MARPA-26864 format. One line per field, with one value per residue (C-alpha): x, y, z; residue in one letter. Coordinates in steps of 0.25 Angstrom, whole numbers, plus 5000, padded with zeros to 4 digits. Layout:
<ronus>
xx = X;...
yy = Y;...
zz = Z;...
residu = A;...
</ronus>
This chain:
<ronus>
xx = 4882;4891;4902;4913;4909;4908;4922;4927;4921;4926;4940;4939;4936;4947;4957;4954;4955;4968;4972;4967;4975;4988;4985;4982;4993;5003;4998;4998;5013;5017;5012;5020;5015;5003;4988;4984;4993;4987;4973;4976;4981;4968;4960;4970;4966;4951;4954;4962;4949;4941;4950;4949;4934;4933;4943;4936;4923;4929;4934;4920;4915;4925;4934;4949;4953;4960;4974;4975;4976;4965;4965;4975;4976;4990;4992;5004;5008;5002;4996;4982;4982;4984;4972;4964;4967;4963;4949;4948;4951;4941;4930;4933;4931;4918;4913;4917;4911;4898;4898;4901;4891;4880;4885;4886;4873;4879;4874;4887;4896;4889;4889;4904;4907;4898;4907;4919;4913;4910;4925;4929;4920;4927;4940;4937;4933;4946;4954;4947;4951;4965;4966;4965;4972;4984;4984;4984;4994;5003;5004;5015;5021;5032;5037;5051;5059;5069;5072;5084;5086;5076;5065;5067;5066;5054;5046;5050;5043;5031;5029;5030;5021;5010;5011;5009;4998;4990;4995;4991;4978;4974;4978;4970;4958;4959;4962;4951;4956;4953;4967;4974;4965;4968;4983;4985;4977;4985;4998;4994;4990;5004;5010;5002;5009;5023;5019;5015;5028;5037;5030;5031;5046;5047;5041;5049;5062;5059;5053;5040;5033;5029;5017;5016;5015;5020;5013;5004;5003;4989;4989;4976;4980;4982;4994;5000;4997;5003;5016;5017;5015;5026;5036;5034;5035;5048;5054;5050;5054;5068;5069;5064;5075;5086;5082;5082;5096;5101;5094;5102;5090;5085;5071;5069;5076;5067;5055;5060;5062;5048;5042;5051;5046;5032;5034;5040;5028;5019;5028;5024;5010;5009;5017;5007;4995;5002;5004;4990;4985;4994;4989;4975;4977;4984;4973;4963;4956
yy = 4889;4877;4878;4876;4888;4897;4892;4896;4910;4912;4908;4918;4929;4923;4924;4938;4942;4936;4944;4957;4954;4953;4965;4974;4970;4972;4986;4989;4983;4991;5004;5003;5009;5018;5020;5015;5002;4999;5001;4991;4981;4982;4979;4967;4962;4963;4954;4944;4943;4941;4930;4923;4923;4918;4907;4902;4902;4894;4884;4883;4880;4868;4875;4879;4894;4898;4904;4910;4925;4932;4945;4956;4970;4974;4987;4995;5009;5019;5014;5020;5010;4999;5004;5005;4990;4987;4994;4985;4973;4976;4979;4965;4959;4966;4961;4947;4947;4952;4941;4930;4935;4935;4921;4914;4910;4907;4918;4917;4918;4929;4937;4935;4939;4951;4955;4954;4962;4974;4974;4974;4986;4993;4989;4995;5008;5008;5006;5016;5026;5021;5024;5039;5039;5032;5043;5054;5048;5044;5030;5022;5008;5007;4994;4993;4984;4979;4964;4962;4950;4956;4958;4943;4939;4947;4942;4928;4931;4937;4925;4916;4924;4925;4910;4906;4916;4909;4895;4898;4904;4892;4883;4891;4890;4875;4872;4865;4868;4882;4883;4880;4889;4901;4898;4897;4910;4917;4913;4918;4931;4932;4928;4940;4949;4944;4946;4960;4963;4957;4965;4978;4975;4972;4985;4993;4987;4991;4978;4973;4962;4950;4944;4930;4917;4903;4889;4887;4874;4869;4855;4847;4844;4853;4846;4847;4862;4865;4857;4865;4878;4875;4871;4884;4892;4885;4888;4902;4905;4900;4909;4921;4918;4916;4929;4937;4932;4936;4950;4962;4971;4972;4975;4964;4954;4958;4956;4942;4937;4942;4934;4922;4922;4922;4910;4903;4905;4900;4887;4885;4888;4878;4867;4868;4867;4855;4848;4850;4845;4832;4829;4830;4821;4811;4811;4809;4823
zz = 5217;5219;5230;5220;5212;5225;5229;5216;5217;5231;5227;5215;5226;5235;5224;5221;5235;5235;5223;5230;5242;5235;5226;5238;5246;5235;5233;5248;5249;5237;5243;5256;5269;5268;5271;5257;5258;5272;5267;5255;5264;5272;5259;5257;5271;5267;5255;5264;5272;5259;5255;5268;5268;5254;5257;5269;5261;5250;5261;5267;5254;5252;5243;5244;5243;5231;5233;5219;5218;5210;5202;5205;5198;5204;5195;5192;5193;5203;5216;5211;5200;5210;5218;5205;5203;5217;5214;5201;5209;5220;5209;5203;5217;5219;5206;5209;5223;5218;5207;5217;5227;5216;5212;5226;5233;5247;5256;5265;5254;5247;5260;5261;5247;5250;5262;5253;5242;5252;5255;5241;5238;5249;5244;5230;5237;5244;5232;5224;5235;5235;5220;5222;5235;5229;5218;5229;5238;5227;5233;5226;5224;5234;5228;5222;5213;5223;5220;5229;5239;5249;5239;5235;5250;5252;5240;5244;5258;5251;5243;5255;5263;5252;5250;5264;5266;5256;5261;5275;5271;5263;5274;5284;5275;5273;5288;5295;5309;5314;5321;5308;5300;5310;5311;5296;5294;5305;5299;5285;5290;5296;5283;5277;5286;5281;5267;5270;5278;5267;5256;5263;5265;5251;5247;5257;5252;5237;5232;5226;5234;5225;5232;5226;5232;5230;5231;5243;5250;5250;5256;5260;5275;5286;5291;5277;5276;5289;5286;5273;5281;5291;5280;5273;5286;5290;5276;5276;5290;5287;5275;5282;5293;5282;5275;5288;5292;5278;5278;5281;5282;5297;5294;5284;5293;5304;5295;5290;5304;5308;5297;5300;5314;5310;5300;5312;5320;5308;5309;5323;5321;5309;5317;5328;5319;5312;5325;5329;5315;5317;5331;5327;5315;5324;5334;5322;5325
residu = M;E;K;K;T;I;I;S;L;L;N;K;D;L;E;D;E;H;G;A;I;I;Q;Y;L;S;H;A;Y;A;M;G;E;G;E;M;A;C;E;I;E;A;I;A;R;D;E;M;R;H;L;D;W;L;A;E;T;V;V;A;L;G;G;T;P;S;L;E;R;G;K;M;L;M;G;D;G;A;V;S;N;W;M;Q;N;N;V;L;L;E;E;G;A;I;T;Q;Y;K;E;H;I;E;A;I;G;D;P;K;I;K;R;L;L;G;R;I;L;A;D;E;E;S;H;R;S;S;F;Q;H;F;V;S;K;A;Q;K;E;V;A;R;D;R;R;G;N;N;Q;D;K;T;A;S;L;L;N;W;G;I;E;H;E;Y;T;V;I;L;Q;Y;L;L;H;S;Y;L;A;R;K;E;A;V;K;Q;E;M;E;D;Q;A;I;N;E;M;Q;H;L;G;W;L;A;E;E;M;V;G;S;G;G;N;P;R;I;E;H;S;A;V;Y;R;G;N;K;T;A;D;R;L;Q;A;D;I;K;V;E;Q;E;V;A;A;E;Y;D;R;A;A;R;E;S;K;E;P;D;L;K;K;L;L;L;R;I;R;D;N;E;K;Y;H;I;D;V;F;N;D;L;L;Q;E;E;K;E;Q;Q;G;S;G;I
</ronus>
């Protein structure tokens, strides 16, 4: 099988992992605090690892990881219905991974997909258990219809965080230098925390998180990507600062200032990486 075809298959798997992450996180946030929500978040983290492994493999083959979001089965009504949709999503993933393992000849890639397949089979069992658990414990959707100024601010923040998670992960995968790769991944993980904090705050204040992203800067050069990352961090740090100063809610103000300070740290990290990149370019390294 040609590399181009393998990359296409792996990117399809990557896109579906992306969809599963958003589906499971949306369900966990909607349920609020609780044992089941925590377990679902843990499964989402498994899917994040899968996405990372697949993206690294795509890059190693000479491809570019897809940022598209694959199949989702969000569901309506009772939480048990959500869990049944999660079972169906996992069954689809299991079937697809088996097909790709059969189709791809590379032994290392087959081994990786087999490793992921084992996780998906375990996830299916967990969600099958959650179907009955949700019915017995009367788990419910804790989201509301609040659409006030605070909800608008939180959804703005969620959209930003989701966007830069994808942007920094892509920049990490495309980076040639290990220091850049590691720092971009670390900051993406921090942005994932921010998304979770904001989504939980949204549900707690009677709103409904909208987990959608805007355009991601791709770029061909490390310096250009870092400059774009610095620019977006500067803009968003200023916006979080403005929103915090205007907020009359102490807990929300504290959260916004915490995220603002994290974003300022990201600016410093990216500036250091950019300076190193410029110095190395100037010296001809």
